C-alpha positions as CSV (number, residue, x, y, z in Angstrom):
1,X,0.0,0.0,0.0
2,X,2.8,2.4,0.8
3,X,4.3,2.0,-2.7
4,X,0.9,3.0,-4.2
5,X,0.8,6.2,-2.1
6,X,4.3,7.1,-3.2
7,X,3.4,6.3,-6.8
8,X,0.3,8.5,-6.6
9,X,2.4,11.3,-5.2
10,X,5.0,10.9,-7.9
11,X,2.3,11.0,-10.6
12,X,0.7,14.1,-9.1
13,X,4.1,15.8,-8.9
14,X,4.8,14.9,-12.5
15,X,1.5,16.4,-13.6
16,X,2.3,19.6,-11.8
17,X,5.8,19.7,-13.4
18,X,4.3,19.2,-16.8
19,X,1.8,22.0,-16.2
20,X,4.6,24.3,-15.0
21,X,6.7,23.4,-18.0
22,X,3.8,24.1,-20.4
23,X,3.2,27.5,-18.8
24,X,6.9,28.3,-19.2
25,X,6.9,27.1,-22.8
26,X,3.8,29.3,-23.5
27,X,5.6,32.3,-22.0
28,X,8.7,31.7,-24.2
29,X,6.6,31.3,-27.3
30,X,4.8,34.5,-26.6
31,X,8.1,36.4,-26.1
32,X,9.5,34.9,-29.3
33,X,6.4,35.9,-31.2
34,X,6.5,39.4,-29.9
35,X,10.2,39.7,-30.9
36,X,9.5,38.3,-34.4
37,X,6.8,41.0,-34.9
38,X,9.1,43.7,-33.6
39,X,11.9,42.5,-35.9
40,X,9.5,42.4,-38.9
41,X,8.3,46.0,-38.1
42,X,11.9,47.1,-37.8
43,X,12.8,45.5,-41.1
44,X,9.8,47.1,-42.8
45,X,10.8,50.6,-41.5
46,X,14.4,50.1,-42.6
47,X,13.3,48.9,-46.0
48,X,10.9,51.9,-46.4
49,X,13.7,54.3,-45.5
50,X,16.0,53.3,-48.3
């Protein structure tokens, strides 16, 4: 019975870690997207100024 409790805790902990990892990934993707948009705008302004 003790192993089952440990296993259940481990599974729960893994779920939390996965959730945290996904939130971190989402945050990074959002930042990357913002940077890409910024770079695109900068490129367009540079191109227009030529």
